[in-house]
C-alpha positions in Angstrom: 0.0 0.0 0.0 1.3 3.4 -0.9 1.4 6.2 1.7 -1.4 8.7 1.7 -0.4 12.2 0.8 -3.8 13.9 1.5 -6.1 12.8 4.2 -9.6 14.1 4.8 -11.2 13.6 8.3 -14.9 14.2 8.9 -15.1 15.3 12.6 -18.9 15.7 12.7 -19.8 12.5 14.6 -18.4 10.4 17.4 -17.2 8.0 14.7 -14.9 9.8 12.3 -14.8 9.0 8.5 -11.3 9.1 7.0 -10.4 9.2 3.3 -6.8 9.3 2.0 -5.4 9.5 -1.5 -1.9 9.0 -2.8 0.0 11.4 -5.2 -1.8 10.0 -8.2 -5.2 10.6 -6.6 -5.9 6.9 -6.0 -7.8 6.1 -2.8 -5.4 4.3 -0.3 -7.3 4.8 3.0 -11.0 4.8 3.6 -13.1 3.9 6.6 -14.4 4.8 10.0 -12.4 5.5 13.2 -13.3 6.1 16.8 -11.7 9.1 18.5 -9.1 7.0 20.2 -8.2 5.2 17.0 -7.6 8.6 15.3 -5.0 9.4 18.0 -3.3 6.0 17.4 -3.3 6.1 13.6 -2.1 9.7 13.2 0.6 9.3 15.9 2.1 6.6 13.7 1.4 8.3 10.3 4.1 10.0 8.2 3.7 13.7 7.5 0.8 14.3 5.2 -1.4 17.2 4.1 -4.7 17.3 6.1 -7.8 18.7 4.6 -11.6 18.5 4.7 
């Protein structure tokens, strides 16, 4: 799996939706995360551009 370079995180609910694409625009991350899982995942993530 390629690393995501842009990650969008929907913070509107208690379960967050995450969507990430690589440099070519191909989806590489998609799904739902709890608040605690967001902390764990992004603590380990490489530097990326965050947007919404």
